[in-house]
C-alpha positions as CSV (number, residue, x, y, z in Angstrom):
1,Q,-52.8,-54.6,-55.3
2,V,-49.4,-53.3,-54.4
3,R,-46.5,-52.7,-56.9
4,I,-43.1,-51.4,-55.8
5,V,-40.5,-50.6,-58.3
6,E,-36.9,-49.0,-56.8
7,S,-34.1,-47.2,-58.9
8,G,-31.2,-45.4,-58.7
9,G,-28.5,-48.1,-57.8
10,G,-24.8,-48.2,-59.3
11,L,-21.6,-48.2,-59.4
12,V,-20.0,-45.6,-57.1
13,Q,-16.5,-45.5,-55.7
14,P,-16.2,-45.0,-51.6
15,G,-17.0,-41.8,-50.1
16,G,-19.6,-41.1,-52.8
17,S,-23.2,-40.8,-53.0
18,L,-26.2,-42.3,-54.4
19,R,-30.0,-41.9,-54.1
20,L,-32.7,-44.8,-54.6
21,S,-36.4,-43.9,-55.5
22,C,-39.1,-46.1,-54.2
23,V,-42.3,-46.0,-56.1
24,V,-45.4,-47.7,-54.6
25,S,-48.9,-48.3,-56.3
26,G,-52.0,-48.0,-54.2
27,S,-54.2,-45.0,-52.2
28,L,-52.4,-46.6,-48.8
29,F,-49.3,-45.1,-49.3
30,S,-49.1,-42.1,-47.3
31,I,-50.9,-44.2,-44.3
32,Y,-48.2,-47.1,-43.7
33,A,-44.3,-47.1,-42.9
34,V,-42.0,-47.6,-45.7
35,R,-38.7,-49.7,-45.4
36,W,-35.6,-49.8,-47.2
37,Y,-33.3,-53.3,-46.9
38,R,-30.1,-54.4,-47.9
39,Q,-28.7,-58.4,-48.8
40,C,-25.5,-58.5,-48.9
41,P,-24.0,-61.3,-50.6
42,G,-24.7,-64.7,-48.5
43,E,-26.1,-63.2,-46.0
44,Q,-29.9,-61.9,-45.1
45,R,-31.6,-59.3,-45.6
46,D,-31.8,-56.6,-43.0
47,L,-33.6,-53.1,-42.5
48,V,-31.5,-50.1,-43.2
49,A,-33.9,-47.3,-42.5
50,E,-37.9,-47.1,-41.9
51,I,-39.9,-44.1,-42.0
52,T,-43.3,-43.9,-40.8
53,G,-46.2,-42.4,-42.6
54,G,-46.2,-39.6,-39.6
55,G,-42.5,-39.1,-40.7
56,A,-40.6,-40.8,-38.0
57,R,-37.6,-42.6,-39.4
58,I,-35.2,-45.1,-38.0
59,Y,-32.1,-46.1,-38.8
60,A,-29.4,-49.2,-38.6
61,D,-27.0,-48.2,-36.8
62,S,-24.5,-48.9,-39.9
63,V,-25.8,-46.0,-41.5
64,K,-26.6,-43.5,-39.1
65,G,-25.4,-40.1,-40.0
66,R,-24.6,-41.2,-43.8
67,F,-28.2,-42.1,-45.1
68,T,-31.3,-40.5,-45.0
69,I,-34.8,-41.6,-45.3
70,S,-37.3,-39.4,-47.1
71,R,-41.2,-39.6,-48.7
72,D,-43.3,-37.6,-51.0
73,N,-46.5,-38.7,-50.5
74,A,-48.0,-36.7,-53.2
75,K,-45.7,-38.8,-55.4
76,Y,-46.3,-41.9,-53.9
77,T,-42.1,-42.3,-53.8
78,A,-39.8,-42.9,-50.9
79,Y,-36.2,-41.8,-51.1
80,L,-33.0,-43.4,-49.8
81,Q,-29.9,-40.9,-49.6
82,M,-27.0,-42.6,-49.1
83,N,-23.7,-40.6,-48.5
84,S,-20.2,-41.4,-47.7
85,L,-20.4,-44.9,-49.0
86,K,-18.5,-47.6,-48.0
87,P,-17.3,-51.2,-49.9
88,E,-19.4,-52.4,-46.7
89,D,-22.7,-50.9,-48.5
90,T,-22.8,-52.8,-51.0
91,G,-25.6,-55.1,-51.9
92,V,-29.2,-55.2,-53.6
93,Y,-31.5,-52.6,-52.3
94,Y,-35.1,-53.6,-51.7
95,C,-38.0,-51.3,-50.4
96,N,-41.0,-52.6,-48.6
97,F,-44.4,-51.7,-48.0
98,I,-47.2,-53.4,-46.3
99,Q,-45.2,-56.7,-46.6
100,N,-44.9,-56.0,-50.2
101,W,-41.2,-56.4,-51.8
102,G,-39.6,-54.4,-54.8
103,Q,-37.6,-56.5,-57.0
104,G,-34.4,-54.6,-55.5
105,T,-31.5,-52.1,-57.0
106,Q,-27.8,-53.1,-57.1
107,V,-25.6,-50.5,-55.1
108,T,-21.9,-51.7,-55.4
109,V,-19.3,-49.3,-53.4
110,S,-15.7,-49.9,-55.1
111,S,-12.9,-48.3,-56.3
């Protein structure tokens, strides 16, 4: 059974930074992709970034150049470094691993 725990969200001013963490239980962590999704109020859950088991990365156009996804297989943890945050980045950020979801962490970008 896979368990996912996200952390690192919070309130930040526009232009600020946050680093989200996603801890995944289970021995398959190093093999499969980890994905971060964002759900803004009243909208669907959209893919923000993905990192494969081999380290390949993809990003949504809206976050390219500002967000960086990474993983530490020894710690069963994936990260999302978010820089130059904008109000439109506000939402609940979810980590996804082999179709399993965490509880989400709230990110609010506001002055």
